[in-house]
C-alpha positions as a Markdown table, in Angstrom:
| # | Residue | x | y | z |
|---|---|---|---|---|
| 1 | Met | 129.4 | 110.3 | 102.8 |
| 2 | Phe | 128.0 | 106.8 | 102.1 |
| 3 | Lys | 129.9 | 104.2 | 100.1 |
| 4 | Lys | 127.0 | 102.0 | 98.9 |
| 5 | Ile | 123.4 | 103.4 | 98.6 |
| 6 | Leu | 120.5 | 101.2 | 97.7 |
| 7 | Val | 117.4 | 102.9 | 96.3 |
| 8 | Pro | 114.5 | 100.5 | 95.9 |
| 9 | Ile | 112.1 | 101.7 | 93.2 |
| 10 | Ser | 108.4 | 100.8 | 93.2 |
| 11 | Phe | 106.2 | 101.7 | 90.2 |
| 12 | Asp | 103.2 | 101.9 | 92.5 |
| 13 | Gln | 101.1 | 105.1 | 92.1 |
| 14 | Gly | 101.9 | 107.7 | 94.6 |
| 15 | Arg | 105.6 | 106.8 | 95.0 |
| 16 | Asp | 108.0 | 109.6 | 94.3 |
| 17 | Thr | 111.1 | 107.9 | 92.9 |
| 18 | Asn | 112.6 | 111.2 | 91.7 |
| 19 | Gln | 113.0 | 112.5 | 95.2 |
| 20 | Ser | 114.7 | 109.3 | 96.3 |
| 21 | Ile | 117.2 | 109.6 | 93.5 |
| 22 | Glu | 117.9 | 113.2 | 94.2 |
| 23 | Ile | 118.5 | 112.4 | 97.9 |
| 24 | Ala | 120.9 | 109.6 | 96.8 |
| 25 | Lys | 122.8 | 112.0 | 94.6 |
| 26 | His | 123.0 | 114.5 | 97.4 |
| 27 | Leu | 124.3 | 112.0 | 99.9 |
| 28 | Ser | 126.9 | 110.6 | 97.6 |
| 29 | Asp | 130.4 | 111.6 | 96.3 |
| 30 | Asp | 132.6 | 110.5 | 93.4 |
| 31 | His | 133.3 | 107.1 | 95.1 |
| 32 | Thr | 129.7 | 106.2 | 96.1 |
| 33 | Lys | 128.1 | 103.3 | 94.3 |
| 34 | Ile | 124.3 | 103.7 | 93.9 |
| 35 | Thr | 122.1 | 100.8 | 93.1 |
| 36 | Ile | 118.5 | 101.2 | 92.0 |
| 37 | Leu | 116.5 | 98.0 | 92.7 |
| 38 | His | 113.0 | 96.8 | 91.7 |
| 39 | Val | 111.6 | 93.8 | 93.4 |
| 40 | Met | 109.1 | 91.8 | 91.3 |
| 41 | Glu | 106.6 | 90.2 | 93.7 |
| 42 | Gln | 105.9 | 86.5 | 93.1 |
| 43 | Val | 102.7 | 85.9 | 91.3 |
| 44 | Pro | 100.6 | 83.1 | 92.9 |
| 45 | Gly | 100.3 | 80.0 | 90.7 |
| 46 | Tyr | 96.5 | 80.3 | 90.4 |
| 47 | Ala | 96.9 | 83.9 | 89.1 |
| 48 | Ala | 99.8 | 83.1 | 86.7 |
| 49 | Thr | 97.6 | 80.7 | 84.8 |
| 50 | Tyr | 95.4 | 83.6 | 83.7 |
| 51 | Met | 98.3 | 85.7 | 82.4 |
| 52 | Pro | 99.4 | 85.6 | 78.8 |
| 53 | Glu | 102.4 | 83.4 | 78.1 |
| 54 | Gly | 105.7 | 85.3 | 78.6 |
| 55 | Tyr | 104.0 | 88.1 | 80.5 |
| 56 | Ile | 106.2 | 87.9 | 83.6 |
| 57 | Glu | 109.5 | 87.7 | 81.6 |
| 58 | Asp | 108.3 | 90.5 | 79.3 |
| 59 | Ser | 107.5 | 92.6 | 82.4 |
| 60 | Arg | 111.0 | 91.9 | 83.8 |
| 61 | Val | 112.7 | 93.0 | 80.6 |
| 62 | Gly | 110.6 | 96.2 | 80.4 |
| 63 | Ile | 111.3 | 97.1 | 84.0 |
| 64 | Lys | 115.0 | 96.4 | 83.6 |
| 65 | Thr | 115.1 | 98.6 | 80.5 |
| 66 | Glu | 113.4 | 101.4 | 82.3 |
| 67 | Leu | 115.7 | 101.1 | 85.4 |
| 68 | Ser | 118.8 | 100.9 | 83.2 |
| 69 | Ala | 117.9 | 104.1 | 81.4 |
| 70 | Leu | 117.4 | 105.8 | 84.7 |
| 71 | Ala | 120.7 | 104.5 | 86.1 |
| 72 | Ala | 122.5 | 105.8 | 83.0 |
| 73 | Thr | 121.5 | 109.4 | 84.1 |
| 74 | Ile | 123.1 | 108.9 | 87.6 |
| 75 | Pro | 126.9 | 108.7 | 88.2 |
| 76 | Asn | 128.2 | 105.4 | 89.5 |
| 77 | Cys | 124.7 | 103.8 | 89.3 |
| 78 | Ser | 123.6 | 100.4 | 88.4 |
| 79 | Ala | 120.1 | 98.8 | 88.0 |
| 80 | Glu | 118.9 | 95.5 | 89.3 |
| 81 | Val | 115.6 | 93.6 | 89.0 |
| 82 | Val | 115.0 | 90.7 | 91.4 |
| 83 | Ser | 112.1 | 88.5 | 92.5 |
| 84 | Gly | 110.7 | 87.9 | 95.9 |
| 85 | His | 108.8 | 89.5 | 98.8 |
| 86 | Ser | 109.6 | 93.2 | 98.8 |
| 87 | Gly | 110.6 | 93.8 | 102.4 |
| 88 | Ala | 112.7 | 90.7 | 102.8 |
| 89 | Thr | 114.3 | 90.9 | 99.4 |
| 90 | Ile | 115.3 | 94.5 | 99.9 |
| 91 | Leu | 117.0 | 93.6 | 103.2 |
| 92 | Asp | 118.7 | 90.6 | 101.7 |
| 93 | Phe | 120.0 | 92.6 | 98.7 |
| 94 | Ala | 121.2 | 95.4 | 101.0 |
| 95 | His | 123.1 | 93.0 | 103.2 |
| 96 | Ala | 124.7 | 91.0 | 100.3 |
| 97 | Ala | 125.7 | 94.2 | 98.6 |
| 98 | Gly | 127.2 | 95.8 | 101.7 |
| 99 | Ser | 124.9 | 98.8 | 101.5 |
| 100 | Asp | 125.3 | 101.4 | 104.2 |
| 101 | Leu | 122.2 | 103.3 | 103.3 |
| 102 | Ile | 118.7 | 102.4 | 102.0 |
| 103 | Ile | 116.6 | 105.3 | 100.6 |
| 104 | Leu | 113.1 | 104.1 | 100.4 |
| 105 | Ala | 109.9 | 106.0 | 99.2 |
| 106 | Ser | 106.8 | 105.4 | 101.2 |
| 107 | His | 103.2 | 106.3 | 100.9 |
| 108 | Arg | 101.1 | 107.7 | 103.7 |
| 109 | Pro | 100.0 | 104.8 | 105.9 |
| 110 | Val | 96.5 | 103.6 | 105.9 |
| 111 | Met | 94.7 | 101.4 | 108.4 |
| 112 | Ser | 95.7 | 98.1 | 106.7 |
| 113 | Asp | 99.4 | 99.1 | 107.1 |
| 114 | Tyr | 99.0 | 99.3 | 110.8 |
| 115 | Leu | 97.4 | 95.8 | 110.9 |
| 116 | Leu | 99.5 | 94.0 | 108.2 |
| 117 | Gly | 102.7 | 96.2 | 108.0 |
| 118 | Ser | 104.2 | 97.9 | 105.0 |
| 119 | Thr | 107.4 | 97.3 | 103.1 |
| 120 | Ala | 108.9 | 100.5 | 104.5 |
| 121 | His | 108.0 | 99.5 | 108.0 |
| 122 | His | 109.5 | 96.1 | 107.6 |
| 123 | Val | 112.8 | 97.5 | 106.1 |
| 124 | Ile | 113.1 | 100.2 | 108.9 |
| 125 | Arg | 112.6 | 97.6 | 111.7 |
| 126 | His | 115.0 | 95.0 | 110.3 |
| 127 | Ala | 117.7 | 96.8 | 108.3 |
| 128 | Lys | 121.3 | 96.5 | 109.6 |
| 129 | Cys | 122.2 | 99.9 | 107.9 |
| 130 | Ser | 120.7 | 103.4 | 107.9 |
| 131 | Val | 117.4 | 103.9 | 106.3 |
| 132 | His | 116.1 | 107.2 | 104.9 |
| 133 | Val | 112.3 | 107.2 | 104.2 |
| 134 | Val | 110.9 | 109.6 | 101.7 |
| 135 | Arg | 107.3 | 110.7 | 101.8 |
């Protein structure tokens, strides 16, 4: 069994977070710590000026509330919301937390993913721990 499982959660359409959570539960025991993580991408300065005042902080609070409610339904689970580039931030968080497994939902790749790369692809290539990709 794994000791520390990281489950990045994306609220993008087409991502099945329930399946990731179920896999984390299945691969854990009473001593496993599960962390669900949401990475808030940085909003470019030019776009931020068009957003209502407090929008980003209000979004962070809403996401944290939703993740905390989800974490409360999972034994030994905590919720974290961080800011940054998704792929790099997931890897940094996993390394700092000592995660030995990342369970990551992914969408079916499209042509732009082959040219630009996707978050799952980046995490798979650079993770120092096991990665389980859910489709």
